[in-house]
N, C-alpha and C positions, 0 to 999 in steps of 0.2 A: 646698399651700404658700401662705402669705399674704405680702403685701408692703405695707410702709408707706414711702412716699417723703417726703423732707423736704429743706429747704435752698433752696427757690426764693425768688424775690423780684423786686423791681424794681431794675434796674441801668441805668446809662447805657451807650451803645455804647462798646466797649473795656473794659468792666468784667469782673469775674470772679465766679463763684459755684462752690460745691462742693455737689453734691447727694449725698444719702445714701439708701440703700434698706435697710431692715431686713427680712430674710426670717424666717419662722417656720413651724413645722408639719412641715417636711420637711428633712432634711439636704441642702443644695444643693451640697456640695463636689464630687460626681461630675459635676455638670452645668455647661454653659456658662451664663452669665448675660448679660443685655443691657439696655441702656437704649433706650427708645423715646420718641417725642414726637408730639404731635398739635397742630398749629397751628390757628388759626381757619379753619374751612371746608376743612380738609384731612384726609386719611386719616392714621392712625397710621403712623409710619415708624420703621425701625430706625436708631438713631444710633450705637451702639457695642456691641461684643460682646467678651466675654473667655471663652475656653475653659478647661476644667480644666487644660490644659497651661500656661496663662498667655498664650497667643497672643491678640493683640488686633487687632480690625479696626474700621474707622470708616467712616461714610458719607462720601462725597466732599465733601459740603457742610460738614462740620465739620473734615475734614483733621487737621492737627496741633494745632488749637486746643483740642481736648478730649482728656482722658486718663481712661480707665476703669481701675478697680482694684477689688480685692476683698480681704476679710479672711475667710477660710473659718472660722476659729475663732469669729468673732463673727457669722458669717452676714450680713455686710454687703457691699454693693456701693456704689461711689462713682463720681462723675463730676465731674472737675475741668474747669471750663469757663472758658477764657481768651479774651480778645479778642472778647467777645460782640458779636453784630450784631443789629439789629432782626429779621432773619429767623429768629433763634433763638427768638423768642417762641413759646411753646407750653406745653402741660402735659406734663411729663416723667414717664414710668412705667418701672418695671423689671419684668422677668419672666424666665422660663427658657424659651428656645425649645426645643421638644421634639416630635418626631414630626410635624412639619409644623404644629404648633400651639404651645400654651404649656402649661407644667406647672401654673401657678397661675392663680387668678383675678386680674383687674386690680385694683390698689389704687386709692386715691383720687388718686394723682398729686401732683405739686407744680408750681405755676405759676411759670413764668419769663417775665418781661416785660422787654424791652430797649428802652428809649426815653429820649430826651433831654427 
């Protein structure tokens, strides 16, 4: 499965962005999907996950500011980001966590920069 992320950009603190991830090559409906991010000088971290049942979990650092959603028919994953903070600055990626690893190769990611 391949992923292409989009929707990033430069926003001021307190701003909003909506990220999109297009999956292709494999039907992802049976799998959980997740957003990850990698900030400057940091390791990639899990931001939000949505299971096939629709259950959603979030990293403590994003709490209720972010909302993950998916459209199985379109094979799309979304991340609505509100009340953005400078520490949210990172490249954001999507993937399918599977078997202790990931189902697909990492896409190009989309850059999010939060700065005044």
